[in-house]
C-alpha positions as CSV (number, residue, x, y, z in Angstrom):
1,X,6.7,-27.0,-93.2
2,X,3.1,-26.6,-92.1
3,X,3.5,-29.6,-89.7
4,X,6.6,-28.0,-88.2
5,X,4.8,-24.7,-87.7
6,X,1.9,-26.4,-86.0
7,X,4.2,-28.2,-83.6
8,X,6.0,-25.0,-82.8
9,X,2.8,-23.2,-82.0
10,X,1.7,-26.0,-79.7
11,X,5.0,-26.0,-77.9
12,X,4.9,-22.3,-77.3
13,X,1.2,-22.2,-76.3
14,X,1.2,-25.1,-73.8
15,X,3.1,-23.2,-70.9
16,X,0.6,-20.3,-71.2
17,X,-2.4,-22.6,-70.9
18,X,-0.8,-24.4,-67.9
19,X,0.0,-21.1,-66.2
20,X,-3.5,-19.8,-66.7
21,X,-5.0,-23.0,-65.2
22,X,-2.7,-22.7,-62.2
23,X,-3.5,-19.1,-61.7
24,X,-7.3,-19.8,-61.8
25,X,-6.8,-22.6,-59.3
26,X,-4.8,-20.4,-56.9
27,X,-7.4,-17.7,-57.0
28,X,-10.2,-20.2,-56.4
29,X,-8.3,-21.7,-53.4
30,X,-7.6,-18.3,-51.9
31,X,-11.2,-17.3,-52.2
32,X,-12.2,-20.4,-50.2
33,X,-9.7,-19.7,-47.4
34,X,-11.6,-19.2,-44.1
35,X,-11.7,-15.7,-42.6
36,X,-9.7,-15.6,-39.4
37,X,-10.2,-13.3,-36.4
38,X,-8.1,-12.5,-33.3
39,X,-10.4,-14.8,-31.2
40,X,-10.1,-17.8,-33.6
41,X,-7.2,-20.3,-33.8
42,X,-6.5,-23.3,-36.1
43,X,-9.5,-22.2,-38.2
44,X,-11.9,-23.0,-35.3
45,X,-14.7,-20.8,-33.9
46,X,-14.5,-18.9,-30.7
47,X,-15.3,-21.2,-27.7
48,X,-17.5,-19.4,-25.1
49,X,-18.1,-20.8,-21.6
50,X,-18.2,-19.4,-18.1
51,X,-17.4,-20.0,-14.5
52,X,-18.2,-19.1,-10.9
53,X,-15.7,-19.0,-8.0
54,X,-15.6,-18.8,-4.2
55,X,-12.6,-16.8,-3.1
56,X,-10.9,-16.1,0.2
57,X,-8.4,-13.3,0.8
58,X,-5.7,-12.6,3.5
59,X,-4.8,-8.9,3.8
60,X,-4.1,-6.0,6.1
61,X,-6.8,-3.5,7.0
62,X,-5.6,-0.4,8.8
63,X,-2.6,-2.2,10.1
64,X,-4.5,-5.3,11.3
65,X,-4.4,-8.7,9.6
66,X,-7.9,-9.6,8.4
67,X,-9.7,-11.8,5.9
68,X,-12.2,-11.3,3.1
69,X,-14.5,-13.7,1.3
70,X,-16.6,-13.4,-1.8
71,X,-17.5,-14.6,-5.3
72,X,-16.5,-14.2,-8.9
73,X,-18.6,-14.8,-12.0
74,X,-17.4,-14.4,-15.5
75,X,-17.8,-15.2,-19.2
76,X,-14.7,-17.2,-20.5
77,X,-13.5,-17.0,-24.1
78,X,-11.3,-19.8,-25.5
79,X,-10.4,-20.9,-22.0
80,X,-8.1,-17.9,-21.8
81,X,-9.7,-14.4,-21.6
82,X,-12.5,-13.7,-19.1
83,X,-14.6,-10.7,-18.0
84,X,-17.3,-10.6,-15.3
85,X,-18.2,-9.3,-11.8
86,X,-16.9,-9.9,-8.3
87,X,-17.8,-9.1,-4.7
88,X,-15.8,-9.1,-1.5
89,X,-16.6,-8.5,2.2
90,X,-14.1,-8.5,5.0
91,X,-14.1,-10.2,8.4
92,X,-11.8,-9.9,11.4
93,X,-11.6,-6.2,10.6
94,X,-10.3,-3.6,13.1
95,X,-12.5,-2.3,15.9
96,X,-12.8,1.4,17.0
97,X,-14.0,3.2,20.1
98,X,-16.8,5.7,19.4
99,X,-18.4,8.1,21.9
100,X,-21.8,6.7,23.0
101,X,-25.0,8.7,22.3
102,X,-25.2,9.8,25.9
103,X,-21.5,11.0,25.8
104,X,-20.7,9.0,29.0
105,X,-18.6,6.2,27.6
106,X,-17.1,4.7,24.5
107,X,-18.9,2.1,22.3
108,X,-16.8,-0.4,20.5
109,X,-17.6,-0.3,16.8
110,X,-16.9,-3.4,14.6
111,X,-16.0,-2.7,11.0
112,X,-16.4,-4.4,7.7
113,X,-15.1,-3.4,4.3
114,X,-17.1,-4.4,1.2
115,X,-16.6,-3.7,-2.5
116,X,-17.9,-5.0,-5.8
117,X,-17.3,-4.3,-9.5
118,X,-15.7,-5.6,-12.7
119,X,-13.0,-8.4,-13.0
120,X,-10.9,-8.9,-16.1
121,X,-8.3,-11.6,-16.6
122,X,-6.3,-13.8,-18.9
123,X,-4.8,-17.2,-18.5
124,X,-1.7,-18.3,-20.4
125,X,-1.4,-21.9,-21.8
126,X,-4.7,-22.7,-20.1
127,X,-4.6,-26.3,-21.4
128,X,-1.6,-27.1,-19.2
129,X,-2.4,-28.7,-15.8
130,X,-0.6,-25.8,-14.1
131,X,-0.5,-22.4,-15.7
132,X,-0.1,-18.7,-15.0
133,X,-2.5,-15.8,-15.4
134,X,-3.1,-12.2,-14.6
135,X,-6.3,-10.5,-13.4
136,X,-7.5,-7.1,-12.2
137,X,-10.5,-6.1,-10.2
138,X,-12.0,-2.6,-10.7
139,X,-14.7,-1.8,-8.1
140,X,-16.2,0.5,-5.5
141,X,-17.3,0.2,-2.0
142,X,-17.3,1.6,1.6
143,X,-16.4,0.7,5.1
144,X,-19.2,0.1,7.6
145,X,-18.8,0.7,11.3
146,X,-21.5,-0.7,13.5
147,X,-22.2,-1.7,17.1
148,X,-20.1,-4.7,18.2
149,X,-23.2,-6.0,20.0
150,X,-26.9,-5.7,19.1
151,X,-27.6,-3.5,22.0
152,X,-25.8,-1.9,25.0
153,X,-27.2,-2.0,28.5
154,X,-26.7,0.7,31.1
155,X,-28.1,-0.1,34.6
156,X,-28.3,1.4,38.0
157,X,-29.9,-0.1,41.1
158,X,-33.4,0.9,40.0
159,X,-33.7,0.6,36.2
160,X,-32.0,-0.5,33.1
161,X,-31.8,1.3,29.8
162,X,-31.3,-0.3,26.4
163,X,-30.2,1.7,23.3
164,X,-28.8,1.2,19.9
165,X,-26.1,3.5,18.6
166,X,-25.6,4.9,15.1
167,X,-24.1,3.0,12.2
168,X,-21.4,4.9,10.3
169,X,-20.6,4.4,6.6
170,X,-17.7,6.0,4.9
171,X,-18.1,7.9,1.6
172,X,-17.8,5.6,-1.4
173,X,-14.2,4.6,-2.3
174,X,-12.6,3.2,-5.5
175,X,-10.8,-0.1,-5.3
176,X,-8.3,-1.5,-7.9
177,X,-6.6,-4.9,-7.3
178,X,-4.1,-6.2,-9.9
179,X,-3.1,-9.8,-9.2
180,X,-0.8,-12.5,-10.6
181,X,-2.4,-16.0,-10.5
182,X,-1.4,-19.6,-10.6
183,X,-4.2,-22.0,-11.7
184,X,-4.4,-25.8,-11.4
185,X,-6.8,-27.8,-13.5
186,X,-8.2,-30.4,-11.2
187,X,-11.0,-31.7,-13.4
188,X,-12.8,-30.6,-16.6
189,X,-15.2,-28.5,-14.4
190,X,-13.1,-27.5,-11.4
191,X,-9.9,-25.4,-10.8
192,X,-7.9,-24.2,-7.8
193,X,-6.2,-20.8,-8.0
194,X,-3.6,-19.0,-5.8
195,X,-3.0,-15.3,-6.4
196,X,-0.8,-12.5,-5.1
197,X,-1.7,-8.9,-5.6
198,X,-2.2,-5.4,-4.2
199,X,-5.5,-3.9,-3.1
200,X,-5.4,-0.1,-3.7
201,X,-8.2,1.9,-2.0
202,X,-8.8,5.6,-2.7
203,X,-8.7,7.9,0.4
204,X,-11.7,9.2,2.2
205,X,-11.9,10.6,5.7
206,X,-14.4,9.8,8.4
207,X,-14.3,11.9,11.7
208,X,-15.6,10.6,15.0
209,X,-15.3,11.4,18.7
210,X,-14.2,9.2,21.6
211,X,-13.3,9.4,25.3
212,X,-9.6,9.3,26.0
213,X,-8.0,7.8,29.1
214,X,-8.7,11.0,31.0
215,X,-12.4,10.8,30.2
216,X,-12.1,13.8,27.9
217,X,-13.7,14.0,24.5
218,X,-11.3,13.9,21.6
219,X,-11.7,13.7,17.8
220,X,-10.2,11.1,15.6
221,X,-10.1,10.7,11.8
222,X,-10.4,7.3,10.0
223,X,-8.8,7.3,6.6
224,X,-9.9,4.7,4.1
225,X,-6.6,4.8,2.3
226,X,-5.2,2.8,5.3
227,X,-7.1,-0.2,3.8
228,X,-4.7,-0.4,0.9
229,X,-2.7,-3.6,1.4
230,X,-0.9,-6.5,-0.3
231,X,-3.3,-9.4,-0.6
232,X,-3.1,-13.2,-1.0
233,X,-6.1,-15.1,-2.5
234,X,-7.2,-18.7,-2.9
235,X,-10.2,-19.6,-5.1
236,X,-12.2,-22.6,-6.0
237,X,-13.5,-22.2,-9.5
238,X,-16.4,-24.1,-11.1
239,X,-17.3,-24.1,-14.7
240,X,-16.7,-26.0,-18.0
241,X,-13.0,-25.7,-19.1
242,X,-12.5,-28.6,-21.6
């Protein structure tokens, strides 16, 4: 009878002992599970690198086709998310006729539009040879109007006069450029990117005088909002992407 009671006690106690050991093991295993964050994947740490890029843009400035060139520099996280700074300056920009300082003729002013600020972007499936992304530039700048030549010469039969005219700078403007990108991984350290976007420029007015076809002085207003335009971009990107 005593032997039967002992065997019954062992039979009933064994499952509780096994369950207790299993529970302890599960708790221990869970306590050793690595803490994950939104920037980590597959239990790996965040990969931090960076890149620099030379970029060229085709856009419309005040109704004229023009170009722009500049640079990007950013910190890259896990080959996907990046944040940094950019700068752009236009070329082939429109020209404007301004009244000369002696009010006898027009002086042709060349223009350039420059802006700089923050760039933020993300690449999707960045490990693929060709992949898509999205980026936005948030910046500020101004348009600069300057003499088309270094100096102007006014001569009569006895003497010549050289003079420089004023340089005009518009008030500061804000620039926002959202863009869809397609990137191609050429090597571990070089990419080629094509982007399509829209450059939005806040409006600021700049008034100036000029001589009309009847040699009468008239006023005109330049609006920086006319610099808003669709834009196409190509970039050569250098960094470490593996």
